C-alpha positions in Angstrom: 9.7 17.1 -10.1 6.6 15.1 -10.8 3.2 15.8 -9.3 2.2 13.4 -6.6 -1.1 13.2 -4.7 -0.8 13.7 -0.9 -3.0 10.6 -0.3 -0.5 8.4 -2.2 2.4 9.8 -0.1 0.6 9.1 3.1 -0.3 5.6 2.2 3.2 4.7 1.0 4.7 6.1 4.2 2.5 4.0 6.4 3.2 0.8 4.4 7.0 1.5 4.5 6.9 2.0 8.2 5.1 -1.3 8.9 7.3 -4.1 10.0 5.5 -7.0 8.4 4.9 -5.5 4.9 7.4 -5.1 2.0 6.7 -2.8 -0.9 8.5 -2.9 -4.3 8.1 -0.6 -7.3 7.2 -2.3 -10.5 6.8 -1.0 -14.0 3.0 -0.8 -13.5 2.6 0.2 -9.9 3.6 -1.3 -6.5 3.8 -4.9 -5.4 2.9 -5.1 -1.7 3.9 -8.3 0.1 2.7 -9.4 3.5 4.7 -11.6 5.8 2.1 -14.3 5.5 2.9 -14.7 1.8 0.0 -12.8 0.3 0.7 -10.3 -2.5 -1.2 -7.3 -3.8 -0.5 -5.3 -7.0 -1.5 -1.7 -6.4 -1.9 1.0 -9.1 -2.2 4.1 -6.9 -5.3 6.1 -7.8 -8.3 7.4 -6.0 -10.2 4.1 -6.5 -7.3 1.9 -5.1 -7.4 3.0 -1.5 -10.5 1.1 -0.2 -9.6 -2.3 -1.7 -6.0 -1.8 -0.5 -7.2 -0.9 3.0 -9.4 -4.0 3.1 -6.4 -6.2 2.0 -4.0 -4.6 4.5 -6.5 -5.2 7.4 -6.9 -8.8 6.4 -3.2 -9.7 5.9 -1.0 -7.3 7.9 -0.8 -5.5 11.2 -2.0 -2.2 9.6 -5.6 -1.7 10.9 -6.2 2.0 10.2 -5.0 3.2 6.8 -5.2 7.0 6.7 -5.3 8.8 3.3 
């Protein structure tokens, strides 16, 4: 079993539970697609959470991303 950071698991769970967001695994990370057509390529690391949170607030119904 590979090591995974608890922050990554919390964020992916919140994104998967959202109704207006789709998340697909790519070879270099995750492609997150909002229902308004916007896309975001995320490479989950400690530095990715704040830009991802900003993008999710702007384009989806997720307003509080907990990590």
